[in-house]
N, C-alpha and C positions, 0 to 999 in steps of 0.2 A: 504494500500499500504506500502511496506517496507520503512524504513527510508532512505535507500540508494537510491540516485537519479537514476531512470531507464534510460538506454541508448537507445535512439531512433534513428533509421536511417530514415531520411526523403528524399525521392527522388521525386523531382518536377522540371520540366524544365522551368516553369514560375518562374524566380528568384524573381520577385516582390512578388508573392504569397508565394514562398518558404521562403523568409526572414521574412514575416509577421507571417507565421505559426511557424517558428523556434523561433522567439522572444517570441511569446505568450506561446509556450510550455516550453521554458526556464523559463519564469515567473511563470508558473504553477508547476515548480519543476522537469523538465526533462533535462537530457543532450541530446542535439540534434546535430547530424551530418547531414549536408545538402549536397546532391549530385544532379547533374542536368541531368544525363543521365544514362541509364541502365548499360552500361559497367563500368563506374567509380564506380557506386553503387555496382556492383558485386565485384570489386576489394576491395573496402572498407569493404564489408561484409565478404569477404574471410579472411581479415587480422585482423578483430576485432570481439569481442562478443557484441551482442545487445540483449536488452530485447524485442524489438518490432520494426517492420518496417512499415512505411507508404509509399505506392507506388502509384504514379500517373500511370494511365494506358497508356496514350499516351506519351511515352518517346522516345527520340532519341537513335539510336544505338541498343537498346534492349528494347522491350515494357514491361510494367509492369507485364503482365501475364507470359511471358517467364522468366523474372527476378525472379518472385516468384517461378516458377518451378525449376530454377537453385538453388535458395536459399534453397529450401526444400532438395536438394541433400546434401547440406553442413550441414543443421540443420533442421531436420524434425519437431522440436517442436516450432520453432520461430513463434510468432504471427504476422500476416500480416493484415493490413487494406488498402484497395484500395481507392484512391481518383480519381474520374473521372467525366468528363462532360457527359459520356454516361449513359443513364437510361434504355436502352432496357433490357428486361428480360434475353435474351440470353447472354448479356455481364455480367450480375450478375452471371449467372450460370457458365460461363467460369471462372470468378474470384474465385468462391468457389471451382471449380474443380482444379484450379491452386494452391490451398492451402490457400486462403484468409479466415480470420476469421470474417471480417466485410467489409462493402462497404458503402462509403459515396459519395453522388453525389454533384458535384459543381453546384452553389455556396453553401457553407455551413457555419454554425455558429461555431466560434472557441470554444465556450462553449460546443456545442454538440460534437465536435471532442474530446475535453478533457474528457468529460463524457464517450464517447465510449472507449477511450484508457484506462481509469480507469476500466471500466467493463471488457475489454479484459484481462488486467493484473491481475485483481482479479480472473478471471476464469482460467487463464492459468499458472500463476506463482506459484511455490512451494517455498520451503525454499531457493532456489538458482535460479539464472538466467538461462535461457536455454543456454546451451553451444553447440558449434559446435562439431560434432562427431570427436573424436580424438583417439579412440581405435578400432583396427581392428584385426580380425583373417583371415590370409591368408594361407590356407592349414595348414601346420605344424608350421607356424610362427605366432607370436603375434607382432603387431606393435603398439607402444605407440608414437603417434605423438607429444604430449606435451613434452615428455622426449627425443624425437628423438632417440628412441631405437627400434631395430629389434631383437626379441628374438626367438631362436630356441633351445628347450631343455635347456641345461645349458649354451649354447652359447649366447653371446650378441654382437650385432654390433651397435656401435655408428654412427649415420648418421649425415651428414651435414644438414644445414637448407634447402638448395635447394633439397637435396635428400629426406628429410622428406616431404617437400611440394609436390614434384612430386609423391612420393609413395602415399601420402594421396589422391591426386586427382585421381590417378589410382584406389584406393580402393573405392572412392566415386562413380566412374563411372564403377565399376566392372561389367563385362559382357556386357558393352556398350562402345561406342567409346569416348575416351577423345580426343577432337580436339587439334591439335598442336597449333593453334592460341590462343585458350583459355589458355592452359598451359603456353605458352610463355608470354602472357600478364599478367597473374596472378602472375607468379613466377619471370620472368625476367623483366617485365615491358614493353616489346616490342616484336613484332613478327619478328624482324630483321632476315635475312637469316643466318648470322653468329651466332646469339644466338641460332638459330634452330640447328646448328651443335653442339653447346655446349650441348643442351638438349639431343641430340642423344647419346652423351658421358655418360650423367647421366643415360639414359635408359639402356645402356650397363652395367653400374655399378650395377644398381638395379637387372638386370637379374643375374649377378654374385652373388650378395648377396643371391638371392632366389633359386639358382640352387640346393641347398640341398634337395629341394622337387620337384621332376620331374613333379608333377602334375601342377605346377604353370607356366604359360606362360604370357609374355608381348608381345603381337602380334603387328606387324606393320600392320596398315590399310593404304594401299598405297595412298599417297596424302591427307590423312585426319588426321590420328593421331595414337593412340595406344589403345589397349584393354587388360585389365588384366582379365585372365580367370584361373579358378582352376578346373581341371578335377577330380571330386569327385569319378569317377568310377575306377580310377587306384588304 
């Protein structure tokens, strides 16, 4: 294992168990962030880089399987280990289909958990930690999320943080619907009506920035959200 302490996201709604696991993993040499529900966990995952995620399956607001699927859109390489009281074969199958790398049934031994984490990291880690996807090609444009730059030929547009975050979400959900509530909660921290009007202004700005390539559209999906599409046939 690398000398740098791996960053672990632990999502467990039983806080007594969560604190015990967190303390033991810290003692074993990990940096551990604990979240207690699927929505707060997704916000944290969106904002930070992790080396591995440990997800309980039965979570409030967003279950572990759905959370894993959403995480995979942000970072297709992030290792995921499920913790669950369920032991039915179909649950394990669904966990692996959702992107899980391993599956540990409760109750479990902390030493076994630690050994499984070490095995996953040894198998999946390269010289650097898995990073969330931050470079995108959008038609004739290149988008560098980390640098908040939108490039078109020799032209460069510097984006604000909210513009960059919103465009990144649209890119991650390209050809599918980005739900308004998800975007508002992740970027603005709330799905308040007036914040929704603010997001509409940002969508209008992004359309203006991208209009140099007529193949690119940010479509309104009425009552649901937005969809980024690129018509490659034009």
